[in-house]
C-alpha positions as CSV (number, residue, x, y, z in Angstrom):
1,M,0.0,0.0,0.0
2,A,1.5,3.3,-1.1
3,Y,-0.3,5.5,1.5
4,L,2.1,6.9,4.2
5,A,0.6,8.9,7.1
6,P,1.7,12.5,7.2
7,Y,2.7,12.1,10.8
8,A,4.8,9.0,10.4
9,A,8.4,9.2,11.3
10,D,11.3,6.8,11.7
11,H,12.7,6.6,15.2
12,E,15.9,8.4,14.1
13,D,13.8,11.6,13.9
14,T,12.2,11.3,17.3
15,N,13.3,12.1,20.9
16,G,11.5,9.6,23.1
17,A,8.1,9.3,24.8
18,G,6.1,12.5,24.9
19,D,7.5,13.9,21.6
20,A,5.5,14.9,18.5
21,R,4.7,11.4,17.4
22,P,0.9,11.0,17.2
23,S,-1.2,9.6,20.0
24,A,-4.2,7.3,19.5
25,L,-6.6,10.2,20.1
26,K,-4.8,12.3,17.4
27,I,-5.5,9.5,14.9
28,V,-9.2,9.7,15.7
29,R,-9.2,13.4,15.4
30,D,-7.2,13.4,12.1
31,E,-9.6,10.9,10.7
32,K,-12.6,13.1,11.8
33,L,-14.1,10.2,13.7
34,D,-15.4,11.9,16.8
35,G,-18.8,10.2,17.3
36,A,-18.7,8.9,13.8
37,L,-18.7,5.1,14.6
38,A,-21.8,5.0,16.8
39,G,-23.3,1.5,16.6
40,K,-20.0,-0.2,15.7
41,I,-18.7,-2.8,18.1
42,F,-15.0,-3.3,19.0
43,L,-13.5,-6.0,21.1
44,I,-10.0,-5.3,22.5
45,T,-8.1,-8.0,24.4
46,G,-5.8,-6.9,27.2
47,G,-7.7,-3.6,27.3
48,T,-7.2,-2.9,31.0
49,N,-3.5,-2.0,30.9
50,G,-0.9,0.0,29.0
51,I,-1.6,0.5,25.3
52,G,-4.8,-1.5,25.6
53,V,-6.4,1.2,27.8
54,E,-5.3,3.9,25.4
55,T,-6.6,2.0,22.5
56,A,-10.0,1.6,24.2
57,R,-10.0,5.3,25.3
58,A,-9.5,6.5,21.7
59,I,-12.0,4.1,20.2
60,H,-14.6,5.3,22.8
61,V,-14.3,8.8,21.4
62,T,-15.6,7.5,18.1
63,G,-18.9,6.6,19.7
64,A,-18.5,2.9,19.2
65,D,-19.3,0.3,21.8
66,V,-16.0,-0.9,23.3
67,Y,-15.6,-4.3,25.0
68,V,-12.3,-4.9,26.7
69,T,-10.9,-8.2,28.2
70,G,-8.6,-8.9,31.0
71,Q,-8.0,-11.3,33.9
72,N,-8.5,-8.8,36.8
73,R,-12.1,-7.9,37.3
74,E,-11.4,-5.1,39.7
75,R,-8.9,-3.5,37.3
76,G,-11.4,-4.0,34.5
77,E,-14.2,-2.3,36.2
78,E,-11.9,0.6,37.2
79,T,-10.9,0.9,33.5
80,V,-14.5,1.1,32.4
81,K,-15.1,4.0,35.0
82,T,-12.0,5.8,33.9
83,I,-12.8,5.7,30.2
84,T,-16.5,6.5,30.5
85,S,-15.7,9.5,32.7
86,D,-15.3,11.6,29.5
87,G,-19.1,11.6,29.2
88,K,-19.0,10.3,25.6
89,P,-21.7,8.0,24.3
90,G,-21.1,4.4,23.5
91,K,-20.7,1.5,25.9
92,V,-17.5,0.4,27.6
93,V,-17.8,-3.2,28.9
94,F,-15.3,-5.4,30.7
95,L,-15.2,-9.2,30.0
96,E,-13.1,-11.5,32.1
97,M,-10.9,-13.8,29.9
98,S,-7.7,-15.7,30.3
99,L,-5.8,-16.4,27.1
100,D,-3.9,-19.2,28.7
101,S,-7.1,-21.3,28.7
102,L,-8.9,-22.1,25.5
103,Q,-12.0,-22.8,27.5
104,S,-11.9,-19.4,29.1
105,V,-11.5,-17.9,25.6
106,R,-14.5,-19.8,24.3
107,D,-16.6,-18.8,27.3
108,A,-15.7,-15.2,27.0
109,A,-16.5,-15.2,23.3
110,K,-19.9,-16.8,23.9
111,K,-20.7,-14.1,26.5
112,F,-19.5,-11.3,24.3
113,L,-21.7,-12.5,21.4
114,E,-24.7,-12.8,23.7
115,L,-24.2,-9.2,24.9
116,T,-23.8,-7.8,21.4
117,G,-26.5,-9.8,19.7
118,G,-23.9,-11.6,17.6
119,K,-22.4,-8.5,16.2
120,V,-18.7,-7.4,16.1
121,N,-17.0,-5.0,13.6
122,V,-13.4,-4.9,14.8
123,L,-11.3,-7.4,16.8
124,I,-8.1,-6.1,18.2
125,T,-5.8,-8.8,19.7
126,N,-3.8,-6.5,21.9
127,A,-3.0,-8.7,24.9
128,G,0.4,-10.4,25.2
129,I,3.3,-11.5,27.4
130,R,7.1,-11.2,26.9
131,G,10.1,-12.7,28.6
132,W,8.4,-15.3,30.7
133,P,10.4,-18.2,32.1
134,Q,9.8,-21.6,30.5
135,G,6.3,-23.0,31.2
136,K,3.0,-24.1,29.7
137,T,-0.5,-22.8,29.4
138,K,-3.4,-24.8,30.9
139,D,-3.7,-26.6,27.5
140,G,0.0,-27.5,27.4
141,F,1.4,-24.9,25.0
142,E,4.5,-22.9,25.6
143,H,3.3,-19.7,27.3
144,H,4.2,-17.1,24.7
145,F,2.9,-19.2,21.7
146,G,-0.2,-20.3,23.6
147,I,-1.2,-16.9,24.9
148,N,0.0,-14.5,22.2
149,H,-0.9,-16.7,19.3
150,L,-3.2,-19.7,20.0
151,G,-5.4,-17.9,22.5
152,H,-6.1,-15.2,20.0
153,F,-6.3,-17.6,17.1
154,A,-9.1,-19.5,19.0
155,L,-10.8,-16.2,19.8
156,F,-10.8,-15.2,16.2
157,H,-12.4,-18.4,15.1
158,E,-15.2,-18.0,17.8
159,L,-15.9,-14.6,16.3
160,K,-15.2,-15.2,12.6
161,D,-18.8,-15.8,11.5
162,A,-20.0,-12.7,13.4
163,L,-17.2,-10.5,11.9
164,I,-18.2,-11.6,8.4
165,A,-21.9,-11.2,9.1
166,S,-21.3,-7.7,10.6
167,S,-19.4,-6.4,7.6
168,T,-21.0,-3.8,5.4
169,P,-19.9,-2.2,2.1
170,A,-19.4,1.1,4.0
171,F,-17.4,-0.5,6.8
172,N,-15.8,-3.9,6.2
173,S,-15.0,-5.8,9.4
174,R,-11.4,-5.8,10.6
175,A,-9.0,-7.8,12.7
176,V,-5.9,-5.9,14.1
177,V,-3.3,-8.4,15.3
178,L,-0.6,-6.9,17.5
179,S,2.9,-8.2,16.6
180,A,6.4,-6.7,17.4
181,Q,9.8,-6.0,16.0
182,G,10.9,-9.2,17.7
183,H,9.4,-11.2,14.9
184,R,12.7,-10.8,13.1
185,Q,14.5,-13.0,15.6
186,T,13.2,-16.4,14.4
187,Q,11.2,-18.4,11.9
188,I,8.4,-20.7,13.1
189,R,9.6,-23.8,14.9
190,F,7.3,-26.2,13.1
191,D,9.1,-29.2,14.5
192,D,9.2,-27.8,18.1
193,Y,6.5,-25.2,18.8
194,N,6.8,-25.7,22.6
195,F,10.6,-26.1,23.0
196,D,9.9,-29.7,24.1
197,K,12.5,-31.3,21.8
198,R,15.2,-28.7,22.4
199,P,14.4,-27.2,25.8
200,E,18.0,-25.9,26.1
201,E,17.2,-23.4,23.3
202,Y,14.5,-21.8,25.4
203,D,14.8,-18.1,26.0
204,G,11.8,-15.8,27.0
205,I,12.7,-13.2,24.4
206,L,13.1,-15.7,21.6
207,A,9.8,-17.4,22.5
208,Y,8.2,-14.0,22.4
209,G,9.6,-13.3,19.0
210,H,8.4,-16.7,17.8
211,S,4.8,-15.9,18.9
212,K,5.0,-12.4,17.3
213,L,5.8,-13.9,13.9
214,A,2.9,-16.2,14.4
215,N,0.7,-13.1,14.9
216,I,1.8,-11.7,11.5
217,Y,1.0,-15.0,9.8
218,M,-2.4,-15.0,11.4
219,A,-3.2,-11.6,10.1
220,T,-2.0,-12.3,6.5
221,E,-3.9,-15.5,6.4
222,I,-7.1,-13.9,7.6
223,E,-6.7,-11.4,4.7
224,R,-6.0,-14.2,2.2
225,R,-8.9,-16.4,3.4
226,F,-11.7,-13.9,4.2
227,A,-11.1,-10.7,2.3
228,A,-13.6,-11.7,-0.3
229,Q,-16.2,-11.9,2.4
230,G,-15.6,-8.4,3.7
231,L,-13.2,-9.3,6.5
232,H,-9.7,-7.8,6.5
233,A,-6.7,-8.0,8.8
234,T,-3.4,-6.2,9.5
235,A,-0.5,-6.9,11.9
236,V,0.8,-4.0,14.0
237,N,4.0,-3.3,15.8
238,P,3.2,-0.7,18.5
239,G,6.8,0.0,19.2
240,L,8.7,0.2,22.5
241,I,6.5,1.3,25.4
242,M,7.7,1.5,29.0
243,G,5.3,0.9,31.9
244,T,3.0,-1.7,30.5
245,G,2.2,-5.2,31.8
246,L,4.0,-6.8,28.9
247,N,7.3,-7.1,30.7
248,S,5.8,-8.1,34.1
249,K,8.0,-11.1,34.5
250,V,11.2,-9.7,33.0
251,P,13.7,-9.1,35.9
252,P,13.5,-5.5,37.0
253,E,17.2,-5.1,37.0
254,Q,17.4,-6.3,33.4
255,L,14.7,-3.8,32.4
256,A,16.4,-1.0,34.3
257,V,19.5,-1.5,32.2
258,V,17.5,-1.7,28.9
259,W,15.6,1.5,29.5
260,T,18.8,3.5,30.1
261,M,20.3,2.6,26.7
262,P,20.3,5.7,24.5
263,E,19.0,4.0,21.4
264,I,16.2,2.5,23.4
265,R,15.2,5.7,25.1
266,K,15.1,7.5,21.8
267,A,12.7,4.9,20.4
268,L,10.4,4.7,23.5
269,K,6.8,5.8,23.2
270,S,4.2,6.7,25.7
271,A,1.2,4.3,25.9
272,A,-0.9,6.7,24.0
273,Q,1.7,6.9,21.2
274,G,2.0,3.1,21.3
275,A,-1.7,2.8,20.6
276,A,-1.7,5.1,17.6
277,T,-0.9,2.5,14.9
278,T,-3.5,0.1,16.3
279,V,-6.2,2.8,16.2
280,W,-5.1,3.7,12.7
281,A,-5.4,0.1,11.5
282,A,-8.7,-0.3,13.2
283,T,-10.4,2.9,12.0
284,A,-8.6,4.7,9.3
285,K,-10.1,5.1,5.8
286,A,-6.7,4.0,4.4
287,W,-7.5,0.4,5.5
288,E,-11.1,0.3,4.4
289,G,-11.5,-2.8,2.2
290,T,-7.9,-3.9,2.3
291,G,-5.3,-5.5,4.6
292,G,-2.6,-8.2,4.8
293,K,0.2,-5.8,5.7
294,F,2.6,-5.2,8.6
295,L,2.3,-1.7,10.1
296,E,4.5,0.3,12.4
297,N,4.8,4.0,13.3
298,V,1.4,4.7,11.6
299,Q,2.6,3.6,8.2
300,E,3.1,0.5,6.2
301,S,6.4,-1.1,7.2
302,Q,9.2,-1.6,4.7
303,P,11.8,-4.4,4.6
304,F,14.3,-4.3,7.4
305,D,17.7,-2.9,6.5
306,E,20.3,-4.2,8.9
307,T,22.8,-1.6,7.9
308,K,20.7,1.0,9.8
309,G,21.1,-0.9,13.1
310,Q,19.0,-3.4,15.1
311,M,16.7,-0.7,16.5
312,S,15.6,0.5,13.0
313,L,12.2,-0.3,11.7
314,G,11.3,-2.9,9.1
315,Y,10.0,-6.4,8.7
316,A,12.0,-9.6,8.1
317,K,11.8,-11.2,4.7
318,H,10.1,-14.3,6.2
319,A,7.2,-12.1,7.5
320,Y,5.4,-12.5,4.2
321,D,6.2,-16.2,3.7
322,Q,2.8,-17.4,2.4
323,D,3.6,-21.1,2.6
324,A,4.7,-20.8,6.3
325,A,1.6,-18.8,7.1
326,K,-0.7,-21.3,5.5
327,R,1.0,-24.2,7.3
328,L,0.9,-22.5,10.7
329,W,-2.8,-21.7,10.2
330,E,-3.6,-25.4,9.4
331,E,-1.6,-26.7,12.3
332,S,-3.0,-24.1,14.7
333,L,-6.5,-25.3,13.8
334,K,-5.5,-28.7,15.0
335,M,-3.9,-27.4,18.1
336,V,-7.0,-25.6,19.2
337,G,-9.3,-28.5,18.2
338,L,-10.7,-27.0,15.0
339,E,-9.4,-29.3,12.3
């Protein structure tokens, strides 16, 4: 896609969190969407912390009904109060859901569809974990792969028919799948998804990158399989954001060192800035009726150029491997019991 947002900028031209890079709310205002999406329904996973809250806050300004998921009901209810305190119309509803349990995902999806009358226009798979020690979900999958990919993959399939049925010529349904720069670290471990065969290779950051590549493949396959039915998908790299729940299990001393690195500090965004690309993908006219792309810094990403350094933007060549994406989709169906 040739469109480049006028406010997009490479990290080399920025100065860290709080600079001139756009916030999620600025995207809404630039798109002239204040109150314009009344009647639309958005579901945002991990919507009670970090960029998830800021995504929900900005979408609420459009007048849409916003449903957010999380594991902590108290935090979820507080998030609803905080967002709705702006007095804008449109519902904000919390749903309890744990992505490390496929049954919890299915139960939450069922409740969501009951509450919305079977309608959903945009699914934003925002929730995620990073840097966890080796372990398994309730269904026996490596934590990052199970939560970041398979939990969201199962959720999408619970909502797929509703997304297609809710699509209109004026507003095609969308899935926005959050990924990360870390997808460049690895290709899909088709012979060892869970690091069972080679446990000595396990590293929390590598496992995170593995799941983030899976997120890109999920988005591109949604586009390939369902675009003709009015359902489109994009993958989004929100960037580096400090103070979110993503790194909750990364040793604090390790994070402290990372956050002081000059190249890291220069690339850091606030949570509101980190939510900007997600909101752009979910609402902007630029993505009406199209998808299948990897986005970052409110623009379509370009191939990674290693000569610019590891912190530069760009996607790995294998990010658009159609054969790998198709294989992962088919094997993921089996893993979540949807052969």
